[in-house]
C-alpha positions as CSV (number, residue, x, y, z in Angstrom):
1,X,101.2,41.2,89.0
2,X,97.6,42.2,88.4
3,X,96.5,43.7,85.1
4,X,96.7,47.5,85.0
5,X,94.9,49.5,82.2
6,X,96.4,52.9,81.2
7,X,95.2,53.0,77.8
8,X,92.0,55.3,78.1
9,X,92.8,57.2,75.0
10,X,92.4,54.0,73.1
11,X,89.2,52.8,74.7
12,X,88.0,53.5,78.2
13,X,86.3,50.7,80.4
14,X,82.6,50.7,80.3
15,X,81.2,52.3,83.4
16,X,79.1,50.1,85.3
17,X,76.4,52.7,85.8
18,X,76.3,53.0,82.2
19,X,76.0,49.0,81.6
20,X,73.0,49.3,84.2
21,X,70.9,51.7,82.2
22,X,71.6,49.8,78.8
23,X,70.5,46.4,80.2
24,X,66.7,47.2,80.1
25,X,67.0,48.5,76.5
26,X,69.2,45.2,75.5
27,X,66.7,42.7,77.1
28,X,63.4,44.6,77.0
29,X,63.7,47.3,74.0
30,X,61.6,46.2,71.1
31,X,60.8,48.2,67.9
32,X,62.6,50.4,65.4
33,X,63.0,53.8,66.9
34,X,61.5,55.0,63.5
35,X,58.3,53.2,63.7
36,X,55.3,55.0,64.8
37,X,53.8,52.2,66.9
38,X,54.1,52.2,70.8
39,X,57.1,50.1,70.9
40,X,58.8,52.3,68.3
41,X,57.8,55.5,70.1
42,X,59.4,54.0,73.4
43,X,62.6,53.6,71.5
44,X,62.5,57.1,69.9
45,X,61.8,58.7,73.3
46,X,65.0,56.8,74.8
47,X,66.9,58.3,71.9
48,X,65.7,61.8,72.4
49,X,66.7,61.7,75.8
50,X,70.2,60.6,75.0
51,X,70.3,63.3,72.3
52,X,69.9,65.8,74.9
53,X,72.6,64.6,77.2
54,X,75.1,64.2,74.3
55,X,74.2,67.6,73.0
56,X,74.7,69.1,76.7
57,X,78.2,67.7,77.1
58,X,79.3,70.0,74.2
59,X,77.1,73.1,74.5
60,X,74.9,72.0,71.4
61,X,71.4,71.7,70.6
62,X,69.9,68.3,70.5
63,X,68.3,68.8,67.1
64,X,71.7,69.3,65.7
65,X,73.0,65.7,67.0
66,X,73.8,63.1,64.4
67,X,74.3,59.6,65.7
68,X,76.8,57.5,64.1
69,X,78.8,54.3,64.8
70,X,81.8,56.0,66.2
71,X,84.0,59.1,65.9
72,X,85.6,57.6,62.7
73,X,82.3,57.9,60.9
74,X,81.6,61.2,62.2
75,X,84.9,62.4,60.9
76,X,84.3,60.8,57.5
77,X,80.8,62.5,57.4
78,X,82.1,65.8,58.3
79,X,85.0,65.7,55.5
80,X,83.3,63.9,52.8
81,X,79.9,65.3,53.4
82,X,81.2,68.8,53.3
83,X,83.2,68.1,50.1
84,X,80.3,66.5,48.3
85,X,78.0,69.4,49.2
86,X,80.7,72.1,48.5
87,X,80.3,75.1,46.1
88,X,82.7,74.9,43.1
89,X,84.6,77.9,44.1
90,X,85.7,76.3,47.3
91,X,88.2,73.4,46.3
92,X,90.3,73.3,49.1
93,X,90.5,71.8,52.4
94,X,93.1,72.0,55.4
95,X,93.8,69.7,58.1
96,X,96.3,69.8,60.9
97,X,99.6,67.4,60.5
98,X,98.6,65.5,63.8
99,X,95.0,64.6,62.8
100,X,93.7,61.1,63.8
101,X,94.0,58.6,60.8
102,X,90.1,58.8,60.3
103,X,90.5,62.5,59.3
104,X,94.1,62.2,57.8
105,X,93.1,59.2,55.5
106,X,89.9,60.5,54.6
107,X,91.2,64.0,53.6
108,X,94.0,62.0,51.4
109,X,91.5,60.0,49.8
110,X,89.3,63.1,48.6
111,X,92.3,64.7,47.4
112,X,93.7,61.5,45.5
113,X,90.3,61.3,43.8
114,X,90.4,64.7,42.7
115,X,87.3,65.7,44.7
116,X,89.4,68.4,46.8
117,X,92.8,69.9,47.3
118,X,94.4,69.0,50.6
119,X,96.7,71.3,52.4
120,X,98.2,70.3,55.7
121,X,98.8,72.7,58.6
122,X,102.1,72.2,60.2
123,X,102.2,72.2,64.0
124,X,104.8,73.6,66.3
125,X,107.6,71.3,68.0
126,X,105.3,71.7,71.2
127,X,102.6,69.8,69.2
128,X,99.9,72.3,68.6
129,X,98.8,74.0,65.3
130,X,101.1,76.8,64.1
131,X,98.6,79.7,64.0
132,X,101.1,81.7,61.7
133,X,101.3,79.0,59.2
134,X,97.4,78.4,59.4
135,X,96.9,82.3,58.5
136,X,99.1,82.0,55.5
137,X,97.4,79.2,54.0
138,X,93.7,80.4,54.6
139,X,91.9,82.0,51.7
140,X,88.6,82.2,50.3
141,X,88.8,79.2,48.3
142,X,89.1,77.1,51.7
143,X,85.8,75.1,52.3
144,X,86.6,73.3,55.5
145,X,89.4,73.4,58.0
146,X,89.8,70.1,60.3
147,X,91.8,70.4,63.5
148,X,91.2,68.1,66.6
149,X,90.8,69.7,70.1
150,X,93.3,67.7,71.8
151,X,95.6,64.8,70.3
152,X,95.3,61.4,71.4
153,X,98.8,60.5,71.5
154,X,100.4,63.5,73.2
155,X,97.3,65.3,74.7
156,X,98.5,68.3,73.4
157,X,95.5,71.0,73.1
158,X,95.1,73.2,70.0
159,X,93.7,76.8,70.3
160,X,90.3,75.9,68.6
161,X,88.7,79.3,69.6
162,X,91.5,81.2,67.7
163,X,91.6,78.7,64.8
164,X,87.8,79.1,64.5
165,X,87.9,83.0,64.2
166,X,90.7,82.8,61.4
167,X,88.6,80.1,59.7
168,X,85.3,82.1,59.8
169,X,87.0,85.1,58.6
170,X,87.5,83.6,55.2
171,X,84.0,82.2,55.3
172,X,85.2,78.2,55.7
173,X,83.7,75.8,58.1
174,X,85.8,74.4,61.1
175,X,85.4,70.8,61.9
176,X,86.8,69.7,65.4
177,X,87.6,66.1,66.4
178,X,86.8,66.5,70.1
179,X,87.0,62.9,70.9
180,X,89.6,63.0,73.6
181,X,88.6,66.3,75.0
182,X,84.9,66.2,75.4
183,X,84.0,64.9,78.8
184,X,87.6,65.4,80.1
185,X,87.8,69.3,79.8
186,X,85.0,71.9,79.1
187,X,84.1,72.0,75.5
188,X,81.4,74.5,74.4
189,X,80.4,74.3,70.6
190,X,79.4,77.9,70.7
191,X,82.1,79.5,72.6
192,X,84.8,77.6,70.6
193,X,83.1,78.5,67.2
194,X,83.2,74.9,65.8
195,X,80.6,74.2,63.2
196,X,81.1,70.3,63.4
197,X,82.3,68.3,66.3
198,X,82.9,64.6,66.3
199,X,82.5,62.7,69.4
200,X,83.0,58.9,70.6
201,X,81.0,57.1,73.3
202,X,83.9,54.7,74.2
203,X,86.4,57.4,75.1
204,X,84.3,58.6,77.8
205,X,83.3,55.0,79.5
206,X,80.3,54.4,77.3
207,X,79.7,51.5,74.8
208,X,82.0,51.1,71.8
209,X,80.4,51.3,68.3
210,X,78.5,54.6,68.9
211,X,79.3,58.3,68.2
212,X,78.1,61.5,67.0
213,X,78.6,64.6,64.9
214,X,77.2,67.5,66.6
215,X,76.8,70.7,64.5
216,X,75.6,74.1,64.3
217,X,72.6,74.7,61.6
218,X,75.2,76.4,59.4
219,X,77.6,73.4,59.7
220,X,75.0,70.5,59.2
221,X,73.0,72.0,56.1
222,X,76.5,72.2,54.3
223,X,76.7,68.5,54.4
224,X,75.6,65.7,52.0
225,X,75.0,62.1,53.4
226,X,77.6,59.5,52.8
227,X,75.2,56.7,53.9
228,X,72.1,56.5,52.0
229,X,68.8,54.8,52.8
230,X,65.7,55.6,54.8
231,X,66.8,59.1,55.6
232,X,67.4,58.7,59.3
233,X,69.2,61.5,61.5
234,X,68.1,64.4,59.6
235,X,68.8,62.7,56.3
236,X,72.5,62.7,56.9
237,X,73.1,59.2,58.5
238,X,70.7,56.3,57.3
239,X,70.1,53.1,59.2
240,X,68.1,51.7,62.1
241,X,69.4,53.3,65.3
242,X,71.5,51.4,67.6
243,X,69.3,52.4,70.6
244,X,71.1,50.7,73.6
245,X,74.4,52.1,72.4
246,X,73.0,55.5,72.1
247,X,71.2,55.3,75.4
248,X,74.6,54.2,76.8
249,X,76.2,57.2,75.1
250,X,73.8,59.4,76.8
251,X,74.4,58.0,80.0
252,X,78.1,58.3,79.7
253,X,77.8,62.0,78.8
254,X,75.9,62.9,81.6
255,X,78.1,61.2,84.1
256,X,81.0,62.7,82.4
257,X,79.6,66.2,82.3
258,X,78.5,65.9,86.1
259,X,82.2,64.4,87.3
260,X,84.4,66.0,84.8
261,X,85.9,68.7,87.1
262,X,86.5,66.5,90.1
263,X,87.7,63.4,87.8
264,X,90.2,65.6,85.8
265,X,91.8,66.9,88.8
266,X,92.3,63.5,90.6
267,X,93.5,62.0,87.3
268,X,95.9,64.7,86.6
269,X,97.5,64.3,89.9
270,X,98.0,60.6,89.3
271,X,99.5,61.1,86.1
272,X,101.8,63.7,87.7
273,X,102.9,61.2,90.4
274,X,103.6,58.7,87.6
275,X,105.8,60.8,85.4
276,X,107.7,62.1,88.6
277,X,108.3,58.6,89.7
278,X,109.6,57.4,86.2
279,X,112.1,60.5,86.3
280,X,113.1,59.9,89.6
281,X,113.8,56.0,89.1
282,X,115.2,56.3,85.5
283,X,117.6,58.4,83.8
284,X,117.1,60.1,80.3
285,X,113.2,60.4,80.5
286,X,111.8,63.1,78.6
287,X,108.2,64.5,78.0
288,X,106.9,64.8,74.7
289,X,105.1,68.3,73.8
290,X,104.2,71.2,75.8
291,X,103.1,69.5,79.3
292,X,101.4,73.0,80.2
293,X,98.8,72.4,77.6
294,X,97.7,68.8,77.6
295,X,94.9,66.6,78.5
296,X,94.7,66.0,82.3
297,X,95.1,62.1,81.8
298,X,97.9,61.8,79.4
299,X,101.5,61.7,79.3
300,X,103.7,60.7,76.4
301,X,107.0,60.0,77.6
302,X,110.5,59.1,75.7
303,X,112.6,56.4,77.3
304,X,115.9,57.3,75.6
305,X,117.9,54.3,74.6
306,X,114.8,52.0,74.8
307,X,112.6,50.9,72.0
308,X,109.0,51.6,72.8
309,X,107.5,48.6,71.3
310,X,109.9,46.4,73.4
311,X,109.0,48.5,76.4
312,X,105.3,47.9,76.0
313,X,105.7,44.2,75.4
314,X,107.9,43.6,78.4
315,X,105.5,45.7,80.8
316,X,103.4,42.6,80.7
317,X,100.0,43.1,82.3
318,X,100.4,46.9,82.3
319,X,98.3,48.3,79.1
320,X,99.9,51.2,77.7
321,X,100.7,52.3,74.0
322,X,102.8,53.5,71.4
323,X,102.1,55.7,68.3
324,X,103.9,53.3,65.8
325,X,102.1,51.5,63.4
326,X,102.7,48.5,60.9
327,X,102.9,49.7,57.3
328,X,103.9,47.5,54.4
329,X,105.4,45.0,56.6
330,X,107.6,47.2,58.5
331,X,107.0,49.3,61.6
332,X,106.9,53.0,61.0
333,X,107.2,55.7,63.7
334,X,104.3,58.0,64.6
335,X,103.2,60.5,62.0
336,X,102.2,62.7,64.8
337,X,105.6,62.9,66.5
338,X,107.5,63.2,63.3
339,X,105.1,66.1,62.3
340,X,106.5,67.9,65.7
341,X,109.9,67.4,64.6
342,X,111.0,64.7,66.7
343,X,113.7,62.4,65.1
344,X,112.7,58.9,64.0
345,X,115.0,57.3,66.5
346,X,113.2,59.5,69.3
347,X,109.7,58.6,68.1
348,X,110.4,55.0,68.2
349,X,111.2,55.4,72.1
350,X,107.9,57.2,72.9
351,X,105.1,55.5,75.2
352,X,101.7,56.9,75.8
353,X,100.3,56.5,79.4
354,X,96.5,57.5,79.3
355,X,94.8,57.2,82.8
356,X,91.0,57.6,83.5
357,X,88.1,57.1,85.7
358,X,89.0,53.8,87.4
359,X,92.8,54.3,87.7
360,X,93.9,53.9,91.4
361,X,97.0,55.0,93.3
362,X,98.0,51.3,93.4
363,X,97.6,51.2,89.5
364,X,100.2,54.0,89.4
365,X,102.5,52.5,91.8
366,X,102.4,49.1,89.9
367,X,102.7,50.7,86.3
368,X,106.0,52.6,87.6
369,X,107.4,49.2,88.8
370,X,106.7,47.5,85.7
371,X,107.8,50.5,83.5
372,X,111.1,50.9,85.2
373,X,111.7,47.1,85.2
374,X,110.9,47.0,81.3
375,X,113.0,50.0,80.6
376,X,116.2,48.8,82.4
377,X,115.7,45.4,80.6
378,X,115.4,46.8,77.0
379,X,118.2,49.2,77.5
380,X,120.5,46.3,78.7
381,X,119.7,44.2,76.0
382,X,120.3,47.2,73.5
383,X,123.7,47.7,75.0
384,X,124.4,44.0,74.6
385,X,123.5,43.7,71.1
386,X,125.4,47.1,70.1
């Protein structure tokens, strides 16, 4: 069986059109983009063009784009930068219970070091933020609320506009990790009301190792830098710019913006064919979360009675993923699924399929065959060892 890649939420393949645009920068690009000589100015122009394209993807202004090494750094800058620039009368931050580890671990670190007080917003069993719970937690002592637009494991979408209204009502900032949704669904920074938005190039078929924090003027001016040096990126992110990566990010953002509607519709149909086929071929297959409000490319599926790690390993050349992680020498279930109220045993049986731009009908068919064979084998082995 040929290899099939269905782990786009982990990292999407580089689009050849993006690579083609990057090659001249990699081979002929000379000079630091901060230099005032001819070579530096050429690099700076290329960065500015990419800045416009990245901003346009999320309805922001190019002057409010801060390039980073990825969404993890952007998330760190948003949280740590806000806390370090905070007013003394706003000692609390709130994050949702299903945030990415780069938000979750950063927030915990800030709390553990006494730099802020962290409170975690629960989510519903369907996977999105509980608005009533958020309302009860908000007060004028809250500095920042961090809620992702779409969850990477389940694809479940959060009501960002409503969260923004409630957050702004108490004078707090809203940070939104839009890594999974930007480029796949419409995202307009002004309409949603987010003050700070984190993005990543490699989730939209761009190069790995480059991302951005896009903000409003209000959001960015409340931040302190967490990397110090030459004062690049409005003084918020020092370090010589990765020009080739940034140019690739810009190209990927332009393609995603232009093709988002048609691509998302095609990919959603492919995902639905996949899940329908799995349910028709296998018993005890369950969707995780509210399937009416999720990313078009994502399906998190529980194969009851089959350990997810074993299923993934037995799927061979078909790449899918689980939310489990190795911690202190033992495998722990996904924090995201547990936060949704899913029992540990069920969380250990959940597999994420994430499709994308280059997923074909044949890929879906091969993935179904591989998954069916793997689940049947794992279930059989589990019965034998019972």
